[in-house]
C-alpha positions as CSV (number, residue, x, y, z in Angstrom):
1,M,0.1,0.0,0.0
2,K,2.7,2.4,0.8
3,W,4.2,1.7,-2.8
4,I,1.0,2.5,-4.4
5,T,0.7,5.9,-2.4
6,A,4.3,6.8,-3.3
7,L,3.7,5.9,-6.9
8,L,0.4,8.2,-6.9
9,V,2.2,11.0,-5.1
10,M,5.2,10.9,-7.8
11,I,2.7,10.7,-10.7
12,G,0.9,13.8,-9.2
13,V,4.1,15.8,-8.7
14,V,5.4,15.1,-12.1
15,W,1.8,16.1,-13.7
16,Y,1.9,19.3,-11.6
17,V,5.4,20.1,-12.6
18,A,4.6,19.5,-16.3
19,K,1.2,21.2,-16.4
20,K,1.1,23.9,-13.7
21,T,4.5,25.4,-13.5
22,T,6.9,27.2,-16.1
23,L,9.7,25.1,-15.0
24,L,9.8,23.0,-18.2
25,D,8.5,26.1,-20.4
26,R,11.7,28.1,-19.7
27,T,14.1,25.8,-21.6
28,V,11.6,24.6,-24.3
29,E,10.2,27.9,-25.5
30,K,13.3,30.2,-25.1
31,D,14.1,31.7,-28.3
32,V,17.8,30.5,-28.8
33,T,18.4,32.0,-32.0
34,N,17.8,35.5,-31.9
35,A,18.5,36.3,-35.7
36,E,18.3,40.0,-35.3
37,E,21.3,40.1,-33.2
38,L,23.2,37.1,-34.4
39,I,23.3,38.0,-38.1
40,P,25.0,41.2,-37.7
41,K,27.6,39.7,-35.3
42,A,28.3,37.0,-37.8
43,E,28.6,39.4,-40.7
44,R,31.3,41.5,-38.6
45,A,33.0,38.5,-37.7
46,A,33.1,37.2,-41.3
47,E,34.4,40.6,-42.4
48,S,37.0,40.6,-39.7
49,E,38.2,37.2,-40.7
50,R,38.0,37.9,-44.5
51,A,40.4,41.0,-43.8
52,R,42.8,38.9,-41.8
53,V,43.1,36.3,-44.5
54,N,43.5,38.9,-47.0
55,Q,46.2,40.4,-45.1
56,V,48.0,37.1,-44.6
57,Q,47.6,36.2,-48.3
58,S,49.3,39.8,-49.2
59,V,52.3,39.1,-46.9
60,E,52.7,35.7,-48.1
61,G,52.5,36.7,-51.6
62,V,55.3,39.3,-51.1
63,A,57.2,37.0,-49.2
64,A,57.1,34.2,-51.8
65,G,58.5,36.7,-54.3
66,Q,55.3,37.0,-56.3
67,S,55.0,40.7,-57.4
68,V,52.5,42.8,-59.3
69,S,53.6,44.4,-62.5
70,V,52.4,46.8,-65.1
71,T,49.6,45.6,-67.4
72,M,48.4,43.0,-64.9
73,T,44.5,42.6,-64.5
74,R,42.6,43.1,-61.4
75,D,42.1,39.3,-61.0
76,E,45.9,38.8,-61.5
77,V,46.5,41.3,-58.7
78,R,43.8,39.9,-56.5
79,S,45.1,36.4,-56.8
80,I,48.6,37.5,-55.9
81,W,48.1,40.1,-52.9
82,G,44.4,39.3,-52.1
83,D,41.6,41.9,-51.7
84,P,42.9,45.4,-51.0
85,N,42.1,47.4,-47.8
86,A,40.6,50.2,-49.8
87,I,39.5,51.1,-53.3
88,D,39.4,54.6,-54.3
89,K,37.9,55.7,-57.8
90,D,38.0,59.0,-59.5
91,S,36.2,60.5,-62.3
92,N,38.8,59.5,-65.1
93,G,37.9,55.9,-64.5
94,T,41.3,55.5,-62.5
95,E,41.2,53.0,-59.6
96,N,43.6,53.2,-56.6
97,W,44.2,50.0,-54.6
98,R,45.7,50.4,-51.2
99,Y,47.2,47.5,-49.4
100,D,48.2,48.8,-45.8
101,S,49.8,45.4,-44.7
102,I,52.5,45.5,-47.4
103,G,52.7,49.2,-47.9
104,K,51.8,49.2,-51.7
105,R,49.4,51.1,-53.8
106,V,48.2,50.0,-57.3
107,V,46.8,52.2,-59.8
108,F,44.6,50.8,-62.5
109,R,43.8,52.5,-65.7
110,D,41.3,50.8,-68.4
111,G,41.3,47.6,-66.3
112,R,45.1,47.1,-66.3
113,V,47.9,48.1,-63.6
114,W,49.2,51.3,-64.5
115,V,51.4,52.2,-61.5
116,V,52.6,50.1,-58.4
117,E,54.1,52.4,-55.8
118,D,55.0,52.4,-52.0
119,L,52.6,54.1,-49.8
């Protein structure tokens, strides 16, 4: 008889916790993925990582003896030194790519390297 009473009390306690309290609801219904906050943080982290990778690629390209020369295309420069830190365009169609990590500036005219100079 004691076992049956203990079993009924336990069933009652489990039912009460499951139905009448919010003890289980806190973990089940909590919005774990708050997209409004996580997406901008992830984008900033990805941009930071992309910049770090480009800087390493630029330094490795210079260390490996790969150099950018006149008449190269944008894709060729990007494959050697990675993405630039900044791109400035003027009204003449000239683009200036700045590589801060290696101290270089590349000037493009008509889609080709025109000048490679130190910063």
